[in-house]
ZABA-224418 format. One record per residue (C-alpha): z, y, x; residue number from 1; residue in three letters. Coordinates in pm, whole numbers, plus 32768, in hexadecimal, padded with zeros to 4 digits. Layout:
BEGIN
<pt><c3>Z</c3><c2>Y</c2><c1>X</c1><resi>NUM</resi><resn>ala</resn></pt>
...
# end
This chain:
BEGIN
<pt><c3>4710</c3><c2>4B1B</c2><c1>AFCF</c1><resi>1</resi><resn>met</resn></pt>
<pt><c3>45C1</c3><c2>4BD2</c2><c1>AFC4</c1><resi>2</resi><resn>pro</resn></pt>
<pt><c3>44AA</c3><c2>4B29</c2><c1>AF12</c1><resi>3</resi><resn>pro</resn></pt>
<pt><c3>43AF</c3><c2>4A65</c2><c1>AFE2</c1><resi>4</resi><resn>val</resn></pt>
<pt><c3>4246</c3><c2>4ACE</c2><c1>AFB3</c1><resi>5</resi><resn>thr</resn></pt>
<pt><c3>412C</c3><c2>49DF</c2><c1>B020</c1><resi>6</resi><resn>leu</resn></pt>
<pt><c3>4004</c3><c2>4A81</c2><c1>B0AF</c1><resi>7</resi><resn>arg</resn></pt>
<pt><c3>3EB1</c3><c2>49DC</c2><c1>B068</c1><resi>8</resi><resn>asn</resn></pt>
<pt><c3>3E1D</c3><c2>4A52</c2><c1>B1C7</c1><resi>9</resi><resn>asp</resn></pt>
<pt><c3>3D9F</c3><c2>48EF</c2><c1>B20A</c1><resi>10</resi><resn>asn</resn></pt>
<pt><c3>3CBB</c3><c2>48FE</c2><c1>B0E3</c1><resi>11</resi><resn>lys</resn></pt>
<pt><c3>3B85</c3><c2>49A6</c2><c1>B199</c1><resi>12</resi><resn>pro</resn></pt>
<pt><c3>3BB8</c3><c2>48AA</c2><c1>B2AE</c1><resi>13</resi><resn>gln</resn></pt>
<pt><c3>3BBB</c3><c2>4776</c2><c1>B1CD</c1><resi>14</resi><resn>leu</resn></pt>
<pt><c3>3A87</c3><c2>47F5</c2><c1>B125</c1><resi>15</resi><resn>ser</resn></pt>
<pt><c3>39D7</c3><c2>4838</c2><c1>B263</c1><resi>16</resi><resn>ser</resn></pt>
<pt><c3>3A3B</c3><c2>46D0</c2><c1>B2DD</c1><resi>17</resi><resn>asn</resn></pt>
<pt><c3>39B8</c3><c2>4646</c2><c1>B19A</c1><resi>18</resi><resn>leu</resn></pt>
<pt><c3>3869</c3><c2>46FD</c2><c1>B1C6</c1><resi>19</resi><resn>ser</resn></pt>
<pt><c3>384D</c3><c2>4682</c2><c1>B32C</c1><resi>20</resi><resn>lys</resn></pt>
<pt><c3>3894</c3><c2>450C</c2><c1>B2BF</c1><resi>21</resi><resn>cys</resn></pt>
<pt><c3>3782</c3><c2>4534</c2><c1>B1B5</c1><resi>22</resi><resn>lys</resn></pt>
<pt><c3>3685</c3><c2>45B8</c2><c1>B2A6</c1><resi>23</resi><resn>gln</resn></pt>
<pt><c3>36D1</c3><c2>4499</c2><c1>B396</c1><resi>24</resi><resn>gln</resn></pt>
<pt><c3>36A7</c3><c2>439B</c2><c1>B28C</c1><resi>25</resi><resn>asn</resn></pt>
<pt><c3>356D</c3><c2>443D</c2><c1>B225</c1><resi>26</resi><resn>ser</resn></pt>
<pt><c3>34ED</c3><c2>443A</c2><c1>B393</c1><resi>27</resi><resn>leu</resn></pt>
<pt><c3>354F</c3><c2>42CA</c2><c1>B3BA</c1><resi>28</resi><resn>ser</resn></pt>
<pt><c3>34A0</c3><c2>426B</c2><c1>B284</c1><resi>29</resi><resn>thr</resn></pt>
<pt><c3>3367</c3><c2>4334</c2><c1>B2F0</c1><resi>30</resi><resn>gln</resn></pt>
<pt><c3>3374</c3><c2>4290</c2><c1>B452</c1><resi>31</resi><resn>ser</resn></pt>
<pt><c3>3391</c3><c2>412C</c2><c1>B398</c1><resi>32</resi><resn>lys</resn></pt>
<pt><c3>3276</c3><c2>4185</c2><c1>B2C3</c1><resi>33</resi><resn>ser</resn></pt>
<pt><c3>31AF</c3><c2>4209</c2><c1>B3DD</c1><resi>34</resi><resn>phe</resn></pt>
<pt><c3>314A</c3><c2>40BE</c2><c1>B485</c1><resi>35</resi><resn>pro</resn></pt>
<pt><c3>30ED</c3><c2>403B</c2><c1>B33A</c1><resi>36</resi><resn>asp</resn></pt>
<pt><c3>3004</c3><c2>4165</c2><c1>B2F8</c1><resi>37</resi><resn>ser</resn></pt>
<pt><c3>2F7A</c3><c2>4135</c2><c1>B45A</c1><resi>38</resi><resn>ile</resn></pt>
<pt><c3>2F31</c3><c2>3FC1</c2><c1>B423</c1><resi>39</resi><resn>ser</resn></pt>
<pt><c3>2E91</c3><c2>4012</c2><c1>B2CE</c1><resi>40</resi><resn>asn</resn></pt>
<pt><c3>2DC4</c3><c2>4116</c2><c1>B382</c1><resi>41</resi><resn>ser</resn></pt>
<pt><c3>2D6D</c3><c2>401E</c2><c1>B48F</c1><resi>42</resi><resn>arg</resn></pt>
<pt><c3>2D0D</c3><c2>3F09</c2><c1>B397</c1><resi>43</resi><resn>ser</resn></pt>
<pt><c3>2C33</c3><c2>400A</c2><c1>B2DC</c1><resi>44</resi><resn>ile</resn></pt>
<pt><c3>2B7C</c3><c2>4090</c2><c1>B40A</c1><resi>45</resi><resn>thr</resn></pt>
<pt><c3>2B46</c3><c2>3F47</c2><c1>B4B9</c1><resi>46</resi><resn>arg</resn></pt>
<pt><c3>29C2</c3><c2>3F2E</c2><c1>B45B</c1><resi>47</resi><resn>pro</resn></pt>
<pt><c3>2989</c3><c2>4070</c2><c1>B4F0</c1><resi>48</resi><resn>ser</resn></pt>
<pt><c3>2A0C</c3><c2>402F</c2><c1>B646</c1><resi>49</resi><resn>lys</resn></pt>
<pt><c3>28C5</c3><c2>402A</c2><c1>B71C</c1><resi>50</resi><resn>pro</resn></pt>
<pt><c3>287A</c3><c2>4199</c2><c1>B69A</c1><resi>51</resi><resn>lys</resn></pt>
<pt><c3>29D7</c3><c2>4206</c2><c1>B6E1</c1><resi>52</resi><resn>glu</resn></pt>
<pt><c3>29B1</c3><c2>416A</c2><c1>B83E</c1><resi>53</resi><resn>ile</resn></pt>
<pt><c3>286C</c3><c2>420F</c2><c1>B887</c1><resi>54</resi><resn>ser</resn></pt>
<pt><c3>28FF</c3><c2>4360</c2><c1>B808</c1><resi>55</resi><resn>val</resn></pt>
<pt><c3>2A32</c3><c2>4355</c2><c1>B8C9</c1><resi>56</resi><resn>thr</resn></pt>
<pt><c3>2971</c3><c2>42F2</c2><c1>BA0B</c1><resi>57</resi><resn>ser</resn></pt>
<pt><c3>2888</c3><c2>4417</c2><c1>B9E2</c1><resi>58</resi><resn>val</resn></pt>
<pt><c3>29C3</c3><c2>44ED</c2><c1>B9A9</c1><resi>59</resi><resn>lys</resn></pt>
<pt><c3>2A71</c3><c2>4464</c2><c1>BAD6</c1><resi>60</resi><resn>ser</resn></pt>
<pt><c3>2944</c3><c2>449B</c2><c1>BBB5</c1><resi>61</resi><resn>ser</resn></pt>
<pt><c3>291D</c3><c2>4606</c2><c1>BB27</c1><resi>62</resi><resn>asp</resn></pt>
<pt><c3>2A83</c3><c2>4635</c2><c1>BB6C</c1><resi>63</resi><resn>ile</resn></pt>
<pt><c3>2A74</c3><c2>45A6</c2><c1>BCC3</c1><resi>64</resi><resn>leu</resn></pt>
<pt><c3>293E</c3><c2>4693</c2><c1>BD15</c1><resi>65</resi><resn>asp</resn></pt>
<pt><c3>2A0A</c3><c2>47B3</c2><c1>BC8C</c1><resi>66</resi><resn>asn</resn></pt>
<pt><c3>2B3F</c3><c2>4760</c2><c1>BD5A</c1><resi>67</resi><resn>arg</resn></pt>
<pt><c3>2A55</c3><c2>472B</c2><c1>BEA5</c1><resi>68</resi><resn>leu</resn></pt>
<pt><c3>29CA</c3><c2>4881</c2><c1>BE64</c1><resi>69</resi><resn>asn</resn></pt>
<pt><c3>2B16</c3><c2>4914</c2><c1>BE4A</c1><resi>70</resi><resn>gln</resn></pt>
<pt><c3>2B99</c3><c2>488E</c2><c1>BF8A</c1><resi>71</resi><resn>leu</resn></pt>
<pt><c3>2BBA</c3><c2>4948</c2><c1>C0CD</c1><resi>72</resi><resn>asp</resn></pt>
<pt><c3>2AE9</c3><c2>492E</c2><c1>C207</c1><resi>73</resi><resn>asp</resn></pt>
<pt><c3>2BF7</c3><c2>4875</c2><c1>C2C2</c1><resi>74</resi><resn>ser</resn></pt>
<pt><c3>2C2A</c3><c2>4772</c2><c1>C1A1</c1><resi>75</resi><resn>thr</resn></pt>
<pt><c3>2AB5</c3><c2>4744</c2><c1>C188</c1><resi>76</resi><resn>lys</resn></pt>
<pt><c3>2AA4</c3><c2>46FD</c2><c1>C304</c1><resi>77</resi><resn>glu</resn></pt>
<pt><c3>2BCF</c3><c2>461B</c2><c1>C2F8</c1><resi>78</resi><resn>leu</resn></pt>
<pt><c3>2B32</c3><c2>4558</c2><c1>C1C4</c1><resi>79</resi><resn>leu</resn></pt>
<pt><c3>29E7</c3><c2>4531</c2><c1>C27B</c1><resi>80</resi><resn>ser</resn></pt>
<pt><c3>2A9A</c3><c2>44AE</c2><c1>C3B5</c1><resi>81</resi><resn>tyr</resn></pt>
<pt><c3>2B4E</c3><c2>43A6</c2><c1>C2DE</c1><resi>82</resi><resn>tyr</resn></pt>
<pt><c3>2A14</c3><c2>434D</c2><c1>C233</c1><resi>83</resi><resn>arg</resn></pt>
<pt><c3>2961</c3><c2>4328</c2><c1>C391</c1><resi>84</resi><resn>his</resn></pt>
<pt><c3>2A8D</c3><c2>424D</c2><c1>C3F2</c1><resi>85</resi><resn>lys</resn></pt>
<pt><c3>2A64</c3><c2>4171</c2><c1>C2BF</c1><resi>86</resi><resn>val</resn></pt>
<pt><c3>28F2</c3><c2>414D</c2><c1>C2F9</c1><resi>87</resi><resn>glu</resn></pt>
<pt><c3>2933</c3><c2>40E1</c2><c1>C469</c1><resi>88</resi><resn>thr</resn></pt>
<pt><c3>2A40</c3><c2>3FEC</c2><c1>C400</c1><resi>89</resi><resn>leu</resn></pt>
<pt><c3>2960</c3><c2>3F60</c2><c1>C2FD</c1><resi>90</resi><resn>ile</resn></pt>
<pt><c3>284F</c3><c2>3F30</c2><c1>C3F3</c1><resi>91</resi><resn>glu</resn></pt>
<pt><c3>2954</c3><c2>3E94</c2><c1>C4EC</c1><resi>92</resi><resn>asp</resn></pt>
<pt><c3>29C5</c3><c2>3DB2</c2><c1>C3D3</c1><resi>93</resi><resn>his</resn></pt>
<pt><c3>285D</c3><c2>3D41</c2><c1>C395</c1><resi>94</resi><resn>glu</resn></pt>
<pt><c3>2819</c3><c2>3CFE</c2><c1>C50E</c1><resi>95</resi><resn>ala</resn></pt>
<pt><c3>2960</c3><c2>3C29</c2><c1>C522</c1><resi>96</resi><resn>val</resn></pt>
<pt><c3>28E8</c3><c2>3B68</c2><c1>C3E6</c1><resi>97</resi><resn>gln</resn></pt>
<pt><c3>279C</c3><c2>3B21</c2><c1>C488</c1><resi>98</resi><resn>arg</resn></pt>
<pt><c3>2846</c3><c2>3AAE</c2><c1>C5C1</c1><resi>99</resi><resn>arg</resn></pt>
<pt><c3>2929</c3><c2>39DD</c2><c1>C4FA</c1><resi>100</resi><resn>leu</resn></pt>
<pt><c3>2807</c3><c2>3943</c2><c1>C43F</c1><resi>101</resi><resn>asp</resn></pt>
<pt><c3>2750</c3><c2>38F3</c2><c1>C58B</c1><resi>102</resi><resn>lys</resn></pt>
<pt><c3>2895</c3><c2>3852</c2><c1>C60B</c1><resi>103</resi><resn>ile</resn></pt>
<pt><c3>28B2</c3><c2>377D</c2><c1>C4E2</c1><resi>104</resi><resn>tyr</resn></pt>
<pt><c3>2751</c3><c2>3710</c2><c1>C4F6</c1><resi>105</resi><resn>asp</resn></pt>
<pt><c3>2787</c3><c2>36C6</c2><c1>C676</c1><resi>106</resi><resn>ala</resn></pt>
<pt><c3>28B6</c3><c2>35F2</c2><c1>C629</c1><resi>107</resi><resn>ile</resn></pt>
<pt><c3>27F0</c3><c2>353D</c2><c1>C517</c1><resi>108</resi><resn>gly</resn></pt>
<pt><c3>26D0</c3><c2>34EF</c2><c1>C609</c1><resi>109</resi><resn>asn</resn></pt>
<pt><c3>27EA</c3><c2>3489</c2><c1>C70B</c1><resi>110</resi><resn>gln</resn></pt>
<pt><c3>287E</c3><c2>3397</c2><c1>C60E</c1><resi>111</resi><resn>glu</resn></pt>
<pt><c3>2725</c3><c2>32F6</c2><c1>C5B9</c1><resi>112</resi><resn>ser</resn></pt>
<pt><c3>26CF</c3><c2>32EC</c2><c1>C730</c1><resi>113</resi><resn>leu</resn></pt>
<pt><c3>281A</c3><c2>323C</c2><c1>C77F</c1><resi>114</resi><resn>ser</resn></pt>
<pt><c3>27E3</c3><c2>3130</c2><c1>C669</c1><resi>115</resi><resn>leu</resn></pt>
<pt><c3>2687</c3><c2>30F6</c2><c1>C6F2</c1><resi>116</resi><resn>glu</resn></pt>
<pt><c3>2713</c3><c2>30E1</c2><c1>C855</c1><resi>117</resi><resn>leu</resn></pt>
<pt><c3>280B</c3><c2>2FE7</c2><c1>C7EB</c1><resi>118</resi><resn>asn</resn></pt>
<pt><c3>26FE</c3><c2>2F1C</c2><c1>C738</c1><resi>119</resi><resn>gln</resn></pt>
<pt><c3>261E</c3><c2>2F2A</c2><c1>C879</c1><resi>120</resi><resn>arg</resn></pt>
<pt><c3>275B</c3><c2>2EB4</c2><c1>C955</c1><resi>121</resi><resn>asp</resn></pt>
<pt><c3>2787</c3><c2>2D92</c2><c1>C872</c1><resi>122</resi><resn>ala</resn></pt>
<pt><c3>260F</c3><c2>2D40</c2><c1>C88C</c1><resi>123</resi><resn>glu</resn></pt>
<pt><c3>2622</c3><c2>2D58</c2><c1>CA14</c1><resi>124</resi><resn>ile</resn></pt>
<pt><c3>275C</c3><c2>2C77</c2><c1>CA1D</c1><resi>125</resi><resn>ser</resn></pt>
<pt><c3>26AB</c3><c2>2B75</c2><c1>C94A</c1><resi>126</resi><resn>glu</resn></pt>
<pt><c3>2566</c3><c2>2B83</c2><c1>CA36</c1><resi>127</resi><resn>leu</resn></pt>
<pt><c3>2647</c3><c2>2B6F</c2><c1>CB61</c1><resi>128</resi><resn>gln</resn></pt>
<pt><c3>26E0</c3><c2>2A2C</c2><c1>CAD3</c1><resi>129</resi><resn>arg</resn></pt>
<pt><c3>258F</c3><c2>29A6</c2><c1>CA84</c1><resi>130</resi><resn>ala</resn></pt>
<pt><c3>2519</c3><c2>29F8</c2><c1>CBE4</c1><resi>131</resi><resn>leu</resn></pt>
<pt><c3>263A</c3><c2>2946</c2><c1>CC8A</c1><resi>132</resi><resn>ser</resn></pt>
<pt><c3>25FA</c3><c2>2827</c2><c1>CBAC</c1><resi>133</resi><resn>asp</resn></pt>
<pt><c3>2491</c3><c2>2817</c2><c1>CC22</c1><resi>134</resi><resn>met</resn></pt>
<pt><c3>24F3</c3><c2>284D</c2><c1>CD8D</c1><resi>135</resi><resn>gln</resn></pt>
<pt><c3>25D9</c3><c2>2716</c2><c1>CD6F</c1><resi>136</resi><resn>val</resn></pt>
<pt><c3>24BD</c3><c2>2654</c2><c1>CCCB</c1><resi>137</resi><resn>tyr</resn></pt>
<pt><c3>23D0</c3><c2>26B9</c2><c1>CDD2</c1><resi>138</resi><resn>leu</resn></pt>
<pt><c3>24B8</c3><c2>2651</c2><c1>CEF1</c1><resi>139</resi><resn>phe</resn></pt>
<pt><c3>24DF</c3><c2>24F7</c2><c1>CE3E</c1><resi>140</resi><resn>gln</resn></pt>
<pt><c3>235C</c3><c2>24D3</c2><c1>CE34</c1><resi>141</resi><resn>glu</resn></pt>
<pt><c3>2336</c3><c2>253B</c2><c1>CF90</c1><resi>142</resi><resn>arg</resn></pt>
<pt><c3>2435</c3><c2>242D</c2><c1>CFE9</c1><resi>143</resi><resn>glu</resn></pt>
<pt><c3>237A</c3><c2>233A</c2><c1>CF23</c1><resi>144</resi><resn>his</resn></pt>
<pt><c3>222E</c3><c2>2391</c2><c1>CFBC</c1><resi>145</resi><resn>val</resn></pt>
<pt><c3>22C3</c3><c2>2373</c2><c1>D114</c1><resi>146</resi><resn>leu</resn></pt>
<pt><c3>2340</c3><c2>2218</c2><c1>D0CB</c1><resi>147</resi><resn>arg</resn></pt>
<pt><c3>21EB</c3><c2>21B2</c2><c1>D048</c1><resi>148</resi><resn>leu</resn></pt>
<pt><c3>2151</c3><c2>223B</c2><c1>D17E</c1><resi>149</resi><resn>tyr</resn></pt>
<pt><c3>223D</c3><c2>217B</c2><c1>D267</c1><resi>150</resi><resn>ala</resn></pt>
<pt><c3>220D</c3><c2>203B</c2><c1>D195</c1><resi>151</resi><resn>glu</resn></pt>
<pt><c3>208F</c3><c2>206F</c2><c1>D1B3</c1><resi>152</resi><resn>asn</resn></pt>
<pt><c3>20A5</c3><c2>2096</c2><c1>D32A</c1><resi>153</resi><resn>asp</resn></pt>
<pt><c3>217B</c3><c2>1F52</c2><c1>D344</c1><resi>154</resi><resn>arg</resn></pt>
<pt><c3>208E</c3><c2>1E95</c2><c1>D27B</c1><resi>155</resi><resn>leu</resn></pt>
<pt><c3>1F69</c3><c2>1F0D</c2><c1>D35C</c1><resi>156</resi><resn>lys</resn></pt>
<pt><c3>201C</c3><c2>1E9A</c2><c1>D482</c1><resi>157</resi><resn>ile</resn></pt>
<pt><c3>2076</c3><c2>1D50</c2><c1>D3DA</c1><resi>158</resi><resn>arg</resn></pt>
<pt><c3>1EFC</c3><c2>1D20</c2><c1>D37A</c1><resi>159</resi><resn>glu</resn></pt>
<pt><c3>1E8D</c3><c2>1D63</c2><c1>D4F0</c1><resi>160</resi><resn>leu</resn></pt>
<pt><c3>1F8A</c3><c2>1C62</c2><c1>D54E</c1><resi>161</resi><resn>asp</resn></pt>
<pt><c3>1F0C</c3><c2>1B5D</c2><c1>D46C</c1><resi>162</resi><resn>asp</resn></pt>
<pt><c3>1DA5</c3><c2>1BA9</c2><c1>D4BE</c1><resi>163</resi><resn>arg</resn></pt>
<pt><c3>1DF0</c3><c2>1B6A</c2><c1>D63C</c1><resi>164</resi><resn>arg</resn></pt>
<pt><c3>1EB0</c3><c2>1A27</c2><c1>D5E6</c1><resi>165</resi><resn>lys</resn></pt>
<pt><c3>1D96</c3><c2>19AA</c2><c1>D523</c1><resi>166</resi><resn>ile</resn></pt>
<pt><c3>1C97</c3><c2>19F6</c2><c1>D63D</c1><resi>167</resi><resn>gln</resn></pt>
<pt><c3>1D84</c3><c2>1951</c2><c1>D72B</c1><resi>168</resi><resn>his</resn></pt>
<pt><c3>1DA4</c3><c2>1820</c2><c1>D651</c1><resi>169</resi><resn>leu</resn></pt>
<pt><c3>1C38</c3><c2>180F</c2><c1>D61E</c1><resi>170</resi><resn>leu</resn></pt>
<pt><c3>1C06</c3><c2>1813</c2><c1>D78E</c1><resi>171</resi><resn>gln</resn></pt>
<pt><c3>1CF3</c3><c2>1700</c2><c1>D7C4</c1><resi>172</resi><resn>leu</resn></pt>
<pt><c3>1C61</c3><c2>1627</c2><c1>D6A2</c1><resi>173</resi><resn>ser</resn></pt>
<pt><c3>1AFC</c3><c2>165C</c2><c1>D715</c1><resi>174</resi><resn>ser</resn></pt>
<pt><c3>1A7E</c3><c2>1663</c2><c1>D5AC</c1><resi>175</resi><resn>leu</resn></pt>
<pt><c3>1940</c3><c2>1712</c2><c1>D52C</c1><resi>176</resi><resn>gly</resn></pt>
<pt><c3>194D</c3><c2>1838</c2><c1>D414</c1><resi>177</resi><resn>pro</resn></pt>
<pt><c3>18CF</c3><c2>1735</c2><c1>D313</c1><resi>178</resi><resn>asn</resn></pt>
<pt><c3>19E0</c3><c2>1641</c2><c1>D345</c1><resi>179</resi><resn>glu</resn></pt>
<pt><c3>1B0A</c3><c2>173C</c2><c1>D32B</c1><resi>180</resi><resn>val</resn></pt>
<pt><c3>1BB6</c3><c2>175A</c2><c1>D1D3</c1><resi>181</resi><resn>thr</resn></pt>
<pt><c3>1C84</c3><c2>1889</c2><c1>D183</c1><resi>182</resi><resn>tyr</resn></pt>
<pt><c3>1DA7</c3><c2>1863</c2><c1>D0A9</c1><resi>183</resi><resn>phe</resn></pt>
<pt><c3>1E1D</c3><c2>19AE</c2><c1>D004</c1><resi>184</resi><resn>leu</resn></pt>
<pt><c3>1F65</c3><c2>19DE</c2><c1>CF4B</c1><resi>185</resi><resn>lys</resn></pt>
<pt><c3>1FAE</c3><c2>1AE2</c2><c1>CE5A</c1><resi>186</resi><resn>gln</resn></pt>
<pt><c3>207D</c3><c2>1BFD</c2><c1>CEFE</c1><resi>187</resi><resn>pro</resn></pt>
<pt><c3>21C4</c3><c2>1C5B</c2><c1>CE76</c1><resi>188</resi><resn>thr</resn></pt>
<pt><c3>21F5</c3><c2>1D99</c2><c1>CDCF</c1><resi>189</resi><resn>thr</resn></pt>
<pt><c3>22E2</c3><c2>1E2C</c2><c1>CED2</c1><resi>190</resi><resn>glu</resn></pt>
<pt><c3>21BB</c3><c2>1E21</c2><c1>CFCE</c1><resi>191</resi><resn>ser</resn></pt>
<pt><c3>20A0</c3><c2>1EB0</c2><c1>CF0D</c1><resi>192</resi><resn>his</resn></pt>
<pt><c3>1FED</c3><c2>1E87</c2><c1>CDC2</c1><resi>193</resi><resn>asn</resn></pt>
<pt><c3>1E9E</c3><c2>1DCF</c2><c1>CDC9</c1><resi>194</resi><resn>val</resn></pt>
<pt><c3>1D90</c3><c2>1E07</c2><c1>CCB8</c1><resi>195</resi><resn>asn</resn></pt>
<pt><c3>1D3C</c3><c2>1CE7</c2><c1>CBC2</c1><resi>196</resi><resn>asp</resn></pt>
<pt><c3>1BC5</c3><c2>1CFF</c2><c1>CC2A</c1><resi>197</resi><resn>gln</resn></pt>
<pt><c3>1C1E</c3><c2>1CC9</c2><c1>CD94</c1><resi>198</resi><resn>glu</resn></pt>
<pt><c3>1D08</c3><c2>1BA2</c2><c1>CD43</c1><resi>199</resi><resn>ile</resn></pt>
<pt><c3>1BD5</c3><c2>1B00</c2><c1>CC74</c1><resi>200</resi><resn>leu</resn></pt>
<pt><c3>1AF2</c3><c2>1B38</c2><c1>CD96</c1><resi>201</resi><resn>asp</resn></pt>
<pt><c3>1BD7</c3><c2>1A95</c2><c1>CE8B</c1><resi>202</resi><resn>asn</resn></pt>
<pt><c3>1C06</c3><c2>196C</c2><c1>CDA8</c1><resi>203</resi><resn>glu</resn></pt>
<pt><c3>1A79</c3><c2>193A</c2><c1>CD83</c1><resi>204</resi><resn>thr</resn></pt>
<pt><c3>1A58</c3><c2>1962</c2><c1>CF03</c1><resi>205</resi><resn>asn</resn></pt>
<pt><c3>1B69</c3><c2>183F</c2><c1>CF21</c1><resi>206</resi><resn>glu</resn></pt>
<pt><c3>1ABA</c3><c2>175C</c2><c1>CE2C</c1><resi>207</resi><resn>lys</resn></pt>
<pt><c3>1967</c3><c2>1794</c2><c1>CECE</c1><resi>208</resi><resn>ser</resn></pt>
<pt><c3>1A08</c3><c2>1741</c2><c1>D024</c1><resi>209</resi><resn>leu</resn></pt>
<pt><c3>1AA3</c3><c2>160A</c2><c1>CFA9</c1><resi>210</resi><resn>met</resn></pt>
<pt><c3>1957</c3><c2>159D</c2><c1>CF17</c1><resi>211</resi><resn>lys</resn></pt>
<pt><c3>18A0</c3><c2>15CE</c2><c1>D04E</c1><resi>212</resi><resn>ser</resn></pt>
<pt><c3>19A3</c3><c2>150C</c2><c1>D108</c1><resi>213</resi><resn>lys</resn></pt>
<pt><c3>199D</c3><c2>13EC</c2><c1>D01D</c1><resi>214</resi><resn>asn</resn></pt>
<pt><c3>181B</c3><c2>13E5</c2><c1>D048</c1><resi>215</resi><resn>lys</resn></pt>
# end
């Protein structure tokens, strides 16, 4: 058998693979250490944020101006068109917002007016009930007054009848006015109410007539 000779052709490939692995490991370690460095740099540069913001804003405005100057005429026209469109949309939005505010105020006023209207309706219903009660009371008082008028007329007629009877009896008895004695009774409460002074006057008149008759 011929001797077998092993060739070391894979040595360069292995070395190259090892170098690639080392490079990848170094890159991974760098990538891992990169956030730490960023955080450290951020923590270090925190106090100077406003200056950085102002500088960046100035830079961004300069960059925008430069880019706008570099634009074509067609793009500038398109940009101006969209700017005009945005301005009109903002104006429309403000107009709609004003209308919404007016509608909101009108709704609030409508609610307050509805509450006031409900209160007025309640007051009107109470006044209507009071008016109906007063009408009933007035009707009752009218009936009472009519009854009193009727009773007064009846008493007047009775008084005329009594006077006529007295005159007729006086004519039959042929007595003079000095010899006539009048006896008055206290009227009942159903007929009419007489004042106390009139009752006393009638009693004194009766006493004087009795004395004159006895004499």
